[in-house]
Structures are given as structure tokens and as C-alpha cells.
VEXDREN-162885 format. One record per residue (C-alpha): residue number from 0; residue in three letters; chain; y, x, z. Coordinates in steps of 0.25 Angstrom, whole numbers, always signed. Example, Ala and Ser with C-alpha at 12.3 -4.5 7.8 and 13.67 -1.06 7.14 Angstrom:
2
(0; ALA; A; (-18; +49; +31)),
(1; SER; A; (-4; +55; +29)),
This chain:
387
(0; UNK; A; (-87; +519; -226)),
(1; UNK; A; (-94; +528; -235)),
(2; UNK; A; (-106; +518; -235)),
(3; UNK; A; (-97; +506; -238)),
(4; UNK; A; (-90; +514; -249)),
(5; UNK; A; (-104; +517; -255)),
(6; UNK; A; (-108; +502; -254)),
(7; UNK; A; (-95; +498; -261)),
(8; UNK; A; (-96; +508; -272)),
(9; UNK; A; (-111; +503; -274)),
(10; UNK; A; (-106; +489; -275)),
(11; UNK; A; (-95; +492; -285)),
(12; UNK; A; (-105; +500; -293)),
(13; UNK; A; (-114; +488; -294)),
(14; UNK; A; (-103; +479; -299)),
(15; UNK; A; (-100; +489; -310)),
(16; UNK; A; (-114; +491; -314)),
(17; UNK; A; (-116; +476; -315)),
(18; UNK; A; (-104; +475; -324)),
(19; UNK; A; (-109; +486; -332)),
(20; UNK; A; (-123; +479; -333)),
(21; UNK; A; (-116; +466; -338)),
(22; UNK; A; (-108; +474; -348)),
(23; UNK; A; (-120; +481; -354)),
(24; UNK; A; (-128; +468; -354)),
(25; UNK; A; (-117; +460; -361)),
(26; UNK; A; (-116; +471; -372)),
(27; UNK; A; (-131; +471; -374)),
(28; UNK; A; (-134; +484; -367)),
(29; UNK; A; (-144; +489; -357)),
(30; UNK; A; (-143; +483; -343)),
(31; UNK; A; (-137; +492; -333)),
(32; UNK; A; (-144; +485; -321)),
(33; UNK; A; (-159; +483; -322)),
(34; UNK; A; (-161; +478; -308)),
(35; UNK; A; (-151; +472; -298)),
(36; UNK; A; (-155; +474; -284)),
(37; UNK; A; (-142; +467; -279)),
(38; UNK; A; (-140; +455; -288)),
(39; UNK; A; (-127; +448; -287)),
(40; UNK; A; (-122; +434; -291)),
(41; UNK; A; (-116; +432; -305)),
(42; UNK; A; (-114; +441; -317)),
(43; UNK; A; (-106; +454; -317)),
(44; UNK; A; (-94; +454; -327)),
(45; UNK; A; (-97; +465; -338)),
(46; UNK; A; (-90; +478; -337)),
(47; UNK; A; (-79; +480; -348)),
(48; UNK; A; (-85; +493; -353)),
(49; UNK; A; (-95; +504; -350)),
(50; UNK; A; (-83; +514; -348)),
(51; UNK; A; (-77; +505; -338)),
(52; UNK; A; (-90; +504; -330)),
(53; UNK; A; (-91; +520; -331)),
(54; UNK; A; (-77; +521; -325)),
(55; UNK; A; (-81; +511; -314)),
(56; UNK; A; (-94; +518; -310)),
(57; UNK; A; (-87; +532; -311)),
(58; UNK; A; (-76; +528; -301)),
(59; UNK; A; (-87; +522; -291)),
(60; UNK; A; (-95; +535; -293)),
(61; UNK; A; (-84; +543; -287)),
(62; UNK; A; (-84; +535; -274)),
(63; UNK; A; (-99; +537; -270)),
(64; UNK; A; (-111; +547; -269)),
(65; UNK; A; (-126; +547; -266)),
(66; UNK; A; (-135; +537; -273)),
(67; UNK; A; (-123; +528; -278)),
(68; UNK; A; (-117; +540; -285)),
(69; UNK; A; (-130; +543; -291)),
(70; UNK; A; (-131; +529; -297)),
(71; UNK; A; (-117; +529; -302)),
(72; UNK; A; (-120; +542; -309)),
(73; UNK; A; (-132; +536; -316)),
(74; UNK; A; (-123; +524; -320)),
(75; UNK; A; (-112; +533; -325)),
(76; UNK; A; (-122; +542; -333)),
(77; UNK; A; (-129; +530; -340)),
(78; UNK; A; (-116; +523; -343)),
(79; UNK; A; (-110; +536; -348)),
(80; UNK; A; (-122; +537; -357)),
(81; UNK; A; (-119; +523; -362)),
(82; UNK; A; (-105; +528; -365)),
(83; UNK; A; (-109; +539; -373)),
(84; UNK; A; (-112; +551; -364)),
(85; UNK; A; (-125; +559; -366)),
(86; UNK; A; (-128; +567; -354)),
(87; UNK; A; (-140; +577; -355)),
(88; UNK; A; (-153; +570; -352)),
(89; UNK; A; (-156; +577; -339)),
(90; UNK; A; (-142; +574; -334)),
(91; UNK; A; (-142; +560; -338)),
(92; UNK; A; (-156; +556; -332)),
(93; UNK; A; (-153; +564; -319)),
(94; UNK; A; (-140; +556; -317)),
(95; UNK; A; (-147; +542; -321)),
(96; UNK; A; (-162; +543; -317)),
(97; UNK; A; (-160; +554; -306)),
(98; UNK; A; (-170; +564; -312)),
(99; UNK; A; (-171; +575; -322)),
(100; UNK; A; (-176; +575; -336)),
(101; UNK; A; (-183; +588; -334)),
(102; UNK; A; (-196; +582; -340)),
(103; UNK; A; (-210; +586; -339)),
(104; UNK; A; (-218; +598; -345)),
(105; UNK; A; (-228; +596; -356)),
(106; UNK; A; (-240; +599; -347)),
(107; UNK; A; (-236; +587; -338)),
(108; UNK; A; (-234; +578; -349)),
(109; UNK; A; (-248; +582; -355)),
(110; UNK; A; (-255; +581; -341)),
(111; UNK; A; (-249; +567; -339)),
(112; UNK; A; (-253; +563; -353)),
(113; UNK; A; (-268; +568; -350)),
(114; UNK; A; (-268; +559; -338)),
(115; UNK; A; (-264; +548; -347)),
(116; UNK; A; (-275; +551; -357)),
(117; UNK; A; (-285; +551; -346)),
(118; UNK; A; (-280; +538; -340)),
(119; UNK; A; (-281; +531; -354)),
(120; UNK; A; (-294; +537; -357)),
(121; UNK; A; (-299; +531; -344)),
(122; UNK; A; (-297; +517; -350)),
(123; UNK; A; (-305; +522; -362)),
(124; UNK; A; (-293; +523; -371)),
(125; UNK; A; (-290; +535; -380)),
(126; UNK; A; (-277; +543; -382)),
(127; UNK; A; (-270; +540; -396)),
(128; UNK; A; (-262; +531; -404)),
(129; UNK; A; (-270; +518; -398)),
(130; UNK; A; (-269; +522; -384)),
(131; UNK; A; (-259; +512; -379)),
(132; UNK; A; (-264; +501; -388)),
(133; UNK; A; (-278; +503; -382)),
(134; UNK; A; (-273; +504; -368)),
(135; UNK; A; (-266; +490; -370)),
(136; UNK; A; (-278; +484; -375)),
(137; UNK; A; (-286; +490; -363)),
(138; UNK; A; (-276; +484; -353)),
(139; UNK; A; (-278; +470; -358)),
(140; UNK; A; (-267; +465; -368)),
(141; UNK; A; (-260; +452; -363)),
(142; UNK; A; (-253; +442; -371)),
(143; UNK; A; (-238; +441; -370)),
(144; UNK; A; (-238; +428; -363)),
(145; UNK; A; (-248; +433; -352)),
(146; UNK; A; (-239; +445; -349)),
(147; UNK; A; (-230; +439; -338)),
(148; UNK; A; (-241; +433; -330)),
(149; UNK; A; (-249; +445; -331)),
(150; UNK; A; (-237; +454; -326)),
(151; UNK; A; (-235; +443; -314)),
(152; UNK; A; (-250; +443; -311)),
(153; UNK; A; (-250; +459; -310)),
(154; UNK; A; (-237; +459; -302)),
(155; UNK; A; (-244; +450; -292)),
(156; UNK; A; (-256; +458; -291)),
(157; UNK; A; (-249; +471; -290)),
(158; UNK; A; (-238; +467; -281)),
(159; UNK; A; (-245; +469; -267)),
(160; UNK; A; (-248; +484; -271)),
(161; UNK; A; (-234; +487; -275)),
(162; UNK; A; (-228; +481; -263)),
(163; UNK; A; (-238; +489; -254)),
(164; UNK; A; (-235; +502; -261)),
(165; UNK; A; (-220; +500; -261)),
(166; UNK; A; (-217; +492; -248)),
(167; UNK; A; (-209; +482; -256)),
(168; UNK; A; (-207; +468; -250)),
(169; UNK; A; (-196; +464; -260)),
(170; UNK; A; (-198; +450; -267)),
(171; UNK; A; (-196; +449; -282)),
(172; UNK; A; (-197; +438; -293)),
(173; UNK; A; (-202; +442; -307)),
(174; UNK; A; (-197; +436; -320)),
(175; UNK; A; (-204; +441; -333)),
(176; UNK; A; (-197; +439; -346)),
(177; UNK; A; (-200; +444; -361)),
(178; UNK; A; (-191; +451; -370)),
(179; UNK; A; (-191; +457; -384)),
(180; UNK; A; (-182; +470; -383)),
(181; UNK; A; (-182; +482; -392)),
(182; UNK; A; (-183; +492; -381)),
(183; UNK; A; (-192; +502; -375)),
(184; UNK; A; (-197; +493; -363)),
(185; UNK; A; (-208; +483; -363)),
(186; UNK; A; (-206; +478; -349)),
(187; UNK; A; (-193; +478; -341)),
(188; UNK; A; (-189; +474; -327)),
(189; UNK; A; (-175; +470; -321)),
(190; UNK; A; (-170; +460; -312)),
(191; UNK; A; (-161; +458; -299)),
(192; UNK; A; (-164; +456; -285)),
(193; UNK; A; (-178; +452; -283)),
(194; UNK; A; (-180; +446; -297)),
(195; UNK; A; (-186; +455; -307)),
(196; UNK; A; (-187; +452; -322)),
(197; UNK; A; (-198; +458; -331)),
(198; UNK; A; (-196; +458; -346)),
(199; UNK; A; (-207; +461; -356)),
(200; UNK; A; (-202; +466; -369)),
(201; UNK; A; (-211; +460; -379)),
(202; UNK; A; (-207; +470; -389)),
(203; UNK; A; (-214; +481; -382)),
(204; UNK; A; (-223; +475; -371)),
(205; UNK; A; (-238; +475; -372)),
(206; UNK; A; (-245; +467; -362)),
(207; UNK; A; (-258; +470; -355)),
(208; UNK; A; (-265; +467; -342)),
(209; UNK; A; (-263; +481; -337)),
(210; UNK; A; (-249; +480; -342)),
(211; UNK; A; (-246; +468; -333)),
(212; UNK; A; (-250; +476; -321)),
(213; UNK; A; (-242; +488; -326)),
(214; UNK; A; (-229; +481; -328)),
(215; UNK; A; (-231; +472; -315)),
(216; UNK; A; (-231; +486; -308)),
(217; UNK; A; (-220; +493; -316)),
(218; UNK; A; (-210; +481; -319)),
(219; UNK; A; (-212; +471; -308)),
(220; UNK; A; (-218; +478; -296)),
(221; UNK; A; (-211; +491; -300)),
(222; UNK; A; (-197; +488; -305)),
(223; UNK; A; (-196; +474; -300)),
(224; UNK; A; (-201; +475; -286)),
(225; UNK; A; (-194; +488; -284)),
(226; UNK; A; (-181; +483; -288)),
(227; UNK; A; (-183; +470; -280)),
(228; UNK; A; (-186; +479; -268)),
(229; UNK; A; (-173; +487; -270)),
(230; UNK; A; (-166; +473; -270)),
(231; UNK; A; (-171; +471; -256)),
(232; UNK; A; (-167; +484; -252)),
(233; UNK; A; (-153; +482; -258)),
(234; UNK; A; (-151; +470; -248)),
(235; UNK; A; (-148; +481; -238)),
(236; UNK; A; (-137; +491; -240)),
(237; UNK; A; (-141; +501; -250)),
(238; UNK; A; (-134; +513; -256)),
(239; UNK; A; (-139; +511; -270)),
(240; UNK; A; (-134; +503; -282)),
(241; UNK; A; (-142; +490; -282)),
(242; UNK; A; (-142; +489; -297)),
(243; UNK; A; (-154; +496; -304)),
(244; UNK; A; (-152; +503; -318)),
(245; UNK; A; (-161; +511; -327)),
(246; UNK; A; (-151; +522; -328)),
(247; UNK; A; (-151; +524; -313)),
(248; UNK; A; (-159; +533; -303)),
(249; UNK; A; (-169; +523; -298)),
(250; UNK; A; (-176; +522; -312)),
(251; UNK; A; (-185; +534; -311)),
(252; UNK; A; (-191; +527; -298)),
(253; UNK; A; (-192; +513; -305)),
(254; UNK; A; (-199; +518; -318)),
(255; UNK; A; (-207; +529; -312)),
(256; UNK; A; (-213; +520; -301)),
(257; UNK; A; (-215; +508; -310)),
(258; UNK; A; (-223; +516; -320)),
(259; UNK; A; (-232; +523; -309)),
(260; UNK; A; (-233; +511; -299)),
(261; UNK; A; (-248; +508; -303)),
(262; UNK; A; (-252; +522; -298)),
(263; UNK; A; (-246; +518; -284)),
(264; UNK; A; (-251; +503; -283)),
(265; UNK; A; (-263; +502; -293)),
(266; UNK; A; (-269; +516; -294)),
(267; UNK; A; (-283; +510; -297)),
(268; UNK; A; (-278; +502; -309)),
(269; UNK; A; (-283; +511; -320)),
(270; UNK; A; (-276; +504; -331)),
(271; UNK; A; (-262; +505; -324)),
(272; UNK; A; (-264; +520; -321)),
(273; UNK; A; (-267; +523; -335)),
(274; UNK; A; (-254; +517; -339)),
(275; UNK; A; (-246; +525; -328)),
(276; UNK; A; (-253; +538; -334)),
(277; UNK; A; (-250; +534; -348)),
(278; UNK; A; (-235; +530; -344)),
(279; UNK; A; (-233; +543; -337)),
(280; UNK; A; (-237; +551; -349)),
(281; UNK; A; (-229; +543; -359)),
(282; UNK; A; (-217; +544; -350)),
(283; UNK; A; (-218; +559; -350)),
(284; UNK; A; (-219; +559; -365)),
(285; UNK; A; (-206; +550; -366)),
(286; UNK; A; (-199; +560; -357)),
(287; UNK; A; (-203; +571; -367)),
(288; UNK; A; (-196; +563; -378)),
(289; UNK; A; (-184; +560; -369)),
(290; UNK; A; (-182; +575; -366)),
(291; UNK; A; (-185; +578; -381)),
(292; UNK; A; (-174; +570; -386)),
(293; UNK; A; (-164; +577; -376)),
(294; UNK; A; (-169; +590; -380)),
(295; UNK; A; (-166; +587; -395)),
(296; UNK; A; (-181; +587; -399)),
(297; UNK; A; (-182; +582; -414)),
(298; UNK; A; (-186; +567; -414)),
(299; UNK; A; (-198; +569; -423)),
(300; UNK; A; (-203; +580; -413)),
(301; UNK; A; (-201; +570; -402)),
(302; UNK; A; (-208; +559; -409)),
(303; UNK; A; (-220; +568; -413)),
(304; UNK; A; (-221; +573; -398)),
(305; UNK; A; (-221; +558; -393)),
(306; UNK; A; (-232; +554; -403)),
(307; UNK; A; (-241; +566; -399)),
(308; UNK; A; (-239; +563; -384)),
(309; UNK; A; (-241; +548; -386)),
(310; UNK; A; (-249; +545; -398)),
(311; UNK; A; (-248; +530; -397)),
(312; UNK; A; (-233; +530; -398)),
(313; UNK; A; (-228; +524; -412)),
(314; UNK; A; (-216; +530; -419)),
(315; UNK; A; (-208; +518; -415)),
(316; UNK; A; (-211; +520; -400)),
(317; UNK; A; (-207; +535; -401)),
(318; UNK; A; (-194; +531; -408)),
(319; UNK; A; (-191; +521; -397)),
(320; UNK; A; (-194; +531; -386)),
(321; UNK; A; (-184; +541; -392)),
(322; UNK; A; (-174; +531; -395)),
(323; UNK; A; (-174; +525; -381)),
(324; UNK; A; (-171; +539; -375)),
(325; UNK; A; (-158; +540; -382)),
(326; UNK; A; (-152; +527; -376)),
(327; UNK; A; (-142; +530; -364)),
(328; UNK; A; (-150; +521; -354)),
(329; UNK; A; (-164; +525; -359)),
(330; UNK; A; (-161; +540; -359)),
(331; UNK; A; (-160; +539; -344)),
(332; UNK; A; (-169; +528; -340)),
(333; UNK; A; (-181; +531; -348)),
(334; UNK; A; (-182; +545; -341)),
(335; UNK; A; (-185; +537; -328)),
(336; UNK; A; (-199; +534; -334)),
(337; UNK; A; (-205; +547; -335)),
(338; UNK; A; (-198; +553; -323)),
(339; UNK; A; (-202; +542; -315)),
(340; UNK; A; (-217; +540; -319)),
(341; UNK; A; (-220; +555; -318)),
(342; UNK; A; (-215; +556; -303)),
(343; UNK; A; (-221; +543; -299)),
(344; UNK; A; (-235; +546; -305)),
(345; UNK; A; (-234; +559; -297)),
(346; UNK; A; (-231; +552; -285)),
(347; UNK; A; (-243; +542; -287)),
(348; UNK; A; (-252; +555; -287)),
(349; UNK; A; (-245; +560; -274)),
(350; UNK; A; (-247; +557; -259)),
(351; UNK; A; (-248; +542; -258)),
(352; UNK; A; (-239; +542; -246)),
(353; UNK; A; (-228; +548; -254)),
(354; UNK; A; (-230; +537; -265)),
(355; UNK; A; (-229; +526; -255)),
(356; UNK; A; (-216; +532; -249)),
(357; UNK; A; (-210; +533; -263)),
(358; UNK; A; (-214; +519; -267)),
(359; UNK; A; (-209; +512; -255)),
(360; UNK; A; (-196; +520; -256)),
(361; UNK; A; (-195; +516; -271)),
(362; UNK; A; (-195; +501; -268)),
(363; UNK; A; (-185; +503; -257)),
(364; UNK; A; (-173; +509; -265)),
(365; UNK; A; (-170; +514; -279)),
(366; UNK; A; (-174; +528; -278)),
(367; UNK; A; (-169; +539; -286)),
(368; UNK; A; (-177; +551; -291)),
(369; UNK; A; (-171; +559; -280)),
(370; UNK; A; (-176; +549; -270)),
(371; UNK; A; (-190; +549; -276)),
(372; UNK; A; (-190; +565; -275)),
(373; UNK; A; (-186; +564; -260)),
(374; UNK; A; (-197; +555; -257)),
(375; UNK; A; (-207; +564; -264)),
(376; UNK; A; (-201; +578; -264)),
(377; UNK; A; (-214; +584; -270)),
(378; UNK; A; (-214; +575; -282)),
(379; UNK; A; (-212; +580; -296)),
(380; UNK; A; (-198; +581; -302)),
(381; UNK; A; (-193; +568; -307)),
(382; UNK; A; (-190; +569; -321)),
(383; UNK; A; (-200; +581; -323)),
(384; UNK; A; (-201; +595; -319)),
(385; UNK; A; (-196; +600; -332)),
(386; UNK; A; (-202; +603; -345)),
């Protein structure tokens, strides 16, 4: 009876989440559902209000425990933020992303930065204002019209290695679209069932030959194949909500593994490894800004710190980084990037058997940070050991 009750609450919760998603989309807000692992026929009727959704989710939360309760807590925390709540950052991220915001000591940030410098230098590129421009040039710039075919080609070439590492046999269909959006992202993947959609934001994207391989791994074979794999798992009885949202507890897994995936499946690809090392460092710097805002550090100090850490960042880039971290959704979601990549880079340098175990589990179910820690108890604290 308890299992039946949990299943009934999960189904009710999914109905409420679909209505909330339809409400946000209708009013031009951020989507609530980013990947639907159990698509249904027809369009959901939009909810009447955020407050109504909050009341419905709260009532459902009182009826369950376990992973379903954790997911409903995440939904309620994010919805509460949309309604005007502003929880302390650590509490907000703990409930939504499932990890702390303890952060990393400066020594660790500098050590990761030194590895990034060495990796970039290995390609004959210096560290300064022109680093990324020179790196893009070295990676082989692509014309806009060539990008979709290059990404599809890279996906076909890398797919066998990803399937071997993860054990996934799930099918997927890929659609690639272009968009012009004033947002932080250059590439975005969403979808339903076994159908995935990759959007290229022409406002921010730079296309290179290496970038095609990088985002084939990150977006298509990372997020896309992983989510399609969860769709296959969801055809059996599962206890988790089958609607993925960036404010929920699987996001550290999704963003962490997607960023570090080249280290597991293409470790000899120097150009891809350089990007992972650079991304690792940049995400830790972004985490410093995230925490600095919470601590009330003056904006000019944060901007100066960012420019010192990453000399190719423009004022407009730094302004966007700071602005994004004040948004109710991005205040939680963007923390998943540094928390995730730091843990998965460490995993890639650990015992290969542990890495295989984690990757295969990660393509079987939407794991939380607690699940990841249980698979690798000797791993570093997710979200950092503290500053």
C-alpha cells in the first residue's frame, strides 16, 4: 500500500509540475521541465497561479518521504524563490542541488588554475587577454552553417566510446536548432522521451572543430543520451519524478559529468583535455563570485577579482556573470557547474574501476549528490571542503 501511495503521489506531482511548466511558458518565464522522461499525449492546462501550485505541492509533500520528498522540497524551494523568498545560499542550494556551497580554498583554485595554464601552454598559447581568442583559432573556426553537421559527425564518431563507458543502449533522435537569446548559455539541450533537441545560441556561440567534439560529448552524448537512458529506465516502476528540472537534485550529476566526460572517453584528445582543465578553473572562479555576492563583497571588488583571475573576461562578461547569480533559478542552477566538474575531474583521476561504476550508474537513474558520494565515499566533498 505504501508503494502504491508513493506512486500515486508521484503521478499527481508530475501532473502539477506539467501545469506549472505550462503556466511559466505561457507567461514567458523559464521552463520548469527541461527533459521529460515520461511524455504524455496532449498539452497540460496551465496552472492558475504560482501560489496555487505551491499549495498543491505542499499538500503532496506531506504524504511522502524519501527521494520523492526531496524532489518536492526542491520544487517548493525554487517556487518559493519565484514568489519572493530569499533563503541563505547554502540552505537554498542544499535543498535544490543537494550539496553545500562551502566552496574551495584559494590554494585549490590557484592549483587548478596552474594546471589550466600548463594545458593551454601545451598548445603554444599564452595566458592573457587573448587566450580564448587564440584557443578558438587553434581549434579551427567553423562557419555557422557548418556547425550542425560538424556536431552530428562528432556525435557519430564519439558515440561508441560513450556507450562503452556508460553501458547505455538507449536510442535517441537528435534535432539541432539555432536561436538568438540574450542569456548566458551558448548551447542548450532539452527534449522528451528518446528525442533530444540541441539549440545553438548564435548570440554567444563560437564554432570550432574541437568545439563540435566538445559539445557532442557535453550536450548530445552527455545530457541527451543520459536523459534518453533515464527514459528507458522509467518504462519500469521507478520511485523518482520523471520530469527533469535544472533546480532539482540530478543537476550536479548532469553538468558535472557532461563537462568532464572527455577525461573518461577521450583522454588522449589533447585539445579536449585543455578545455576541461580550463573549464574546471573558470567554474571555480565563478563559484568565488557566487559566494562573494552572498557574502556582500562590493561589486567593484568582485569585478576586479574576476578580471585578475581570468584576464580575457570583458566587463560585459563579468557583469552578466554577476547578474545571472541573482536570478532565482540561476542562483541555484549555476552552482551545479563548479560543484559537479570539481568532483568528476577528481573521479577521472581516481581508480578507473570506480569511474566505470559511477558512469554506468549515472546513465541508469538521475543520481543525487548523496548517491554519488555513496558510490565513491573517498571522493571530495561535493560543493567544496570550505574556504
